[in-house]
C-alpha positions as CSV (number, residue, x, y, z in Angstrom):
1,X,129.6,23.6,151.7
2,X,130.1,20.4,153.7
3,X,133.2,18.2,153.9
4,X,135.0,15.9,156.2
5,X,137.5,16.8,158.9
6,X,140.5,14.6,159.5
7,X,138.3,12.7,162.0
8,X,135.4,12.4,159.6
9,X,133.2,15.1,161.2
10,X,131.7,17.6,158.8
11,X,133.1,21.0,158.3
12,X,130.7,23.7,157.2
13,X,131.4,27.0,155.5
14,X,129.4,29.7,157.4
15,X,127.2,32.2,155.8
16,X,128.5,35.8,155.7
17,X,125.9,36.8,158.4
18,X,127.5,34.4,160.9
19,X,130.1,36.1,163.2
20,X,133.8,35.4,162.3
21,X,135.3,32.2,163.7
22,X,138.3,34.2,164.8
23,X,138.3,37.9,165.6
24,X,141.5,39.8,166.5
25,X,140.7,43.4,167.4
26,X,143.2,46.1,168.2
27,X,145.9,44.0,169.8
28,X,149.2,45.5,171.1
29,X,151.9,42.8,171.7
30,X,155.3,43.3,173.3
31,X,158.5,41.4,173.9
32,X,159.5,42.9,177.3
33,X,159.5,46.6,176.6
34,X,159.7,46.3,172.8
35,X,156.3,46.7,171.1
36,X,155.9,44.4,168.0
37,X,152.1,44.8,167.2
38,X,150.3,48.0,167.2
39,X,146.5,47.9,167.3
40,X,146.3,45.0,164.8
41,X,143.0,43.6,163.7
42,X,141.9,40.8,161.4
43,X,139.2,38.2,161.2
44,X,138.8,34.7,159.7
45,X,135.4,33.2,158.9
46,X,134.6,29.5,159.1
47,X,135.7,27.7,155.9
48,X,138.0,30.5,154.7
49,X,141.6,30.5,154.0
50,X,143.2,33.9,154.9
51,X,146.9,34.6,154.4
52,X,148.8,37.0,156.6
53,X,151.6,38.6,154.6
54,X,154.6,40.8,155.2
55,X,158.3,41.1,155.2
56,X,160.7,39.6,157.9
57,X,160.1,41.3,161.2
58,X,156.6,42.6,160.3
59,X,155.0,40.7,163.2
60,X,153.4,37.8,161.4
61,X,154.7,35.1,163.8
62,X,153.9,37.3,166.8
63,X,150.3,37.5,165.6
64,X,150.0,33.7,165.5
65,X,151.7,33.4,168.9
66,X,149.2,35.9,170.3
67,X,146.2,34.0,168.9
68,X,147.6,30.8,170.3
69,X,148.2,32.3,173.8
70,X,152.0,32.1,173.7
71,X,152.4,35.9,173.7
72,X,149.3,37.4,175.2
73,X,148.5,41.0,174.1
74,X,148.6,43.9,176.5
75,X,145.7,45.6,174.8
76,X,142.9,44.5,172.4
77,X,140.8,41.3,172.3
78,X,141.0,37.9,170.6
79,X,137.8,36.0,170.3
80,X,137.2,32.5,168.9
81,X,133.7,31.3,168.2
82,X,132.5,34.5,169.7
83,X,134.2,33.9,173.1
84,X,137.1,35.9,174.5
85,X,140.4,34.0,174.8
86,X,141.8,36.4,177.3
87,X,141.9,34.0,180.3
88,X,142.5,30.8,178.4
89,X,146.1,29.4,178.3
90,X,147.6,27.8,175.1
91,X,146.5,24.3,176.1
92,X,143.0,25.4,176.6
93,X,143.0,27.1,173.2
94,X,144.1,23.8,171.6
95,X,141.1,22.1,173.3
96,X,138.8,24.6,171.7
97,X,140.1,23.7,168.2
98,X,143.1,26.0,167.5
99,X,146.2,24.4,166.1
100,X,149.5,26.0,165.1
101,X,152.2,24.6,162.8
102,X,155.1,26.8,164.1
103,X,157.9,28.4,162.1
104,X,160.8,25.9,162.0
105,X,158.4,22.9,162.6
106,X,159.6,22.3,166.3
107,X,159.2,18.6,166.2
108,X,160.6,16.3,168.9
109,X,163.7,15.2,167.0
110,X,164.5,12.2,169.2
111,X,161.0,10.8,168.8
112,X,159.8,8.9,165.8
113,X,157.5,10.2,163.2
114,X,154.7,8.1,164.6
115,X,155.3,9.3,168.1
116,X,155.3,13.0,167.0
117,X,152.0,12.4,165.3
118,X,150.5,10.6,168.3
119,X,151.5,13.5,170.5
120,X,149.3,15.8,168.3
121,X,146.3,13.8,169.5
122,X,146.4,15.0,173.1
123,X,142.9,16.4,173.4
124,X,140.3,14.0,174.8
125,X,138.3,14.0,171.6
126,X,141.3,13.5,169.4
127,X,142.7,10.7,171.5
128,X,139.6,8.7,170.9
129,X,140.0,9.1,167.1
130,X,143.8,8.6,167.0
131,X,143.7,5.4,164.9
132,X,141.3,6.8,162.3
133,X,143.2,10.1,162.1
134,X,146.6,8.4,161.7
135,X,145.3,6.5,158.7
136,X,144.1,9.8,157.3
137,X,147.5,11.5,157.9
138,X,149.3,8.6,156.1
139,X,146.9,8.9,153.2
140,X,147.5,12.7,153.1
141,X,151.3,12.2,153.4
142,X,152.4,8.7,152.2
143,X,156.0,9.6,152.9
144,X,155.2,9.8,156.6
145,X,154.0,6.2,156.6
146,X,157.2,5.1,154.9
147,X,159.2,7.0,157.7
148,X,156.9,6.2,160.6
149,X,159.6,4.5,162.6
150,X,162.3,7.0,161.7
151,X,163.5,9.7,164.1
152,X,161.9,13.0,163.2
153,X,165.3,14.8,163.5
154,X,166.7,12.7,160.7
155,X,163.9,13.7,158.2
156,X,164.5,16.1,155.3
157,X,163.1,19.6,155.7
158,X,160.1,18.8,153.5
159,X,159.3,15.6,155.5
160,X,159.6,17.5,158.7
161,X,157.1,20.0,157.5
162,X,154.7,17.2,156.5
163,X,155.1,15.7,160.0
164,X,154.5,19.1,161.6
165,X,151.3,19.6,159.6
166,X,150.2,16.1,160.3
167,X,150.8,16.5,164.1
168,X,148.6,19.7,164.1
169,X,145.8,17.9,162.1
170,X,145.9,15.0,164.6
171,X,144.3,17.4,167.2
172,X,141.3,17.8,164.9
173,X,141.5,21.6,164.7
174,X,138.7,23.9,163.8
175,X,141.3,26.5,162.8
176,X,144.6,25.5,161.4
177,X,147.4,28.2,161.5
178,X,150.6,27.7,159.6
179,X,153.7,29.8,160.1
180,X,156.1,30.1,157.1
181,X,155.1,26.9,155.3
182,X,157.8,27.4,152.6
183,X,160.7,28.4,154.9
184,X,163.9,26.7,153.8
185,X,162.3,24.3,151.3
186,X,163.0,23.7,147.7
187,X,160.5,25.2,145.2
188,X,159.1,21.8,144.2
189,X,158.4,20.9,147.8
190,X,156.8,24.2,148.4
191,X,154.5,23.6,145.5
192,X,153.5,20.2,146.8
193,X,152.8,21.5,150.3
194,X,150.8,24.4,148.9
195,X,148.7,22.0,146.9
196,X,148.1,19.9,150.1
197,X,147.0,23.0,152.0
198,X,144.7,24.0,149.1
199,X,143.2,20.5,149.2
200,X,142.5,20.8,153.0
201,X,140.8,24.1,152.4
202,X,138.7,22.7,149.6
203,X,137.6,20.0,152.0
204,X,136.3,22.7,154.3
205,X,139.3,23.4,156.7
206,X,139.5,26.9,158.0
207,X,143.1,28.1,157.6
208,X,145.2,31.1,158.6
209,X,148.4,31.0,156.6
210,X,151.5,33.1,157.3
211,X,153.8,33.2,154.3
212,X,156.6,35.4,152.9
213,X,155.9,34.1,149.4
214,X,153.1,36.4,148.5
215,X,152.6,35.1,145.0
216,X,152.0,31.5,146.1
217,X,150.0,32.4,149.1
218,X,147.6,34.6,147.1
219,X,147.2,31.8,144.6
220,X,145.5,29.5,147.1
221,X,144.0,31.9,149.7
222,X,140.7,33.8,149.4
223,X,141.7,36.9,151.3
224,X,145.0,38.5,152.4
225,X,146.1,40.8,155.2
226,X,149.4,42.6,154.8
227,X,151.2,44.0,157.9
228,X,154.2,46.2,158.0
229,X,156.1,46.9,161.2
230,X,153.3,45.5,163.3
231,X,150.6,47.5,161.8
232,X,147.8,46.7,159.3
233,X,148.9,47.9,155.9
234,X,146.2,46.5,153.6
235,X,143.5,43.9,153.4
236,X,141.4,42.5,150.6
237,X,140.6,39.6,148.4
238,X,143.6,37.8,146.9
239,X,142.6,39.1,143.4
240,X,142.6,42.7,144.8
241,X,146.0,42.4,146.4
242,X,147.6,40.6,143.5
243,X,146.3,43.4,141.2
244,X,147.4,46.3,143.4
245,X,150.3,48.1,141.6
246,X,151.9,49.1,144.9
247,X,151.8,45.6,146.3
248,X,153.0,44.1,143.0
249,X,156.0,46.4,143.0
250,X,156.8,46.0,146.7
251,X,156.2,42.2,147.1
252,X,156.0,40.6,143.7
253,X,158.9,42.4,142.0
254,X,156.6,43.5,139.1
């Protein structure tokens, strides 16, 4: 499978024999003396969309923060493109092609939509393609072009989420990580954003999606990983998880 990235470069879905794009193996993560993740392992292959699922406090956000270098693990390994990230700070991981859309969006509220998007293109490669990528972001999210001169802090919740996703895509990521895409949004906006993420994936984007809405996440992802209290509970294809009676009862209310 071959498609275009936001900058026009081809993405390729890797064959199964190729090592995972992202490998998280046995990580323990703490906040001071409080342990949040216990030997957690997961992997994402190039071209996949994997969803990380669990209830509030399960450790989903901490997992993404550990991958991004914002909360380094005390044990275990994180490898990207086969290389250890242990000594690489968050900025260096962004240079490698990791991008995070954080929970709560975390835009610069006193800057305009355009300025927030431009700040996403901070890697040398992305800076050179800023104009092209801005046009692609406005095509992906026409509302952002309408609001390009508006302060980000004055946007609606859905518009802020669009801006946060666009800002991450401006860095030309190899792996896009999204934390709680649906948080605080009306169902119709959640559906629209889920469709957008599905379109990015169909175009070849590799995605790790953290989401509380298990039903919607499994509808667009190929595989899912469920964690409980910082530990791996279950992993499988979306069809396997959606059809699991225990999961249906615990998470789908069925």
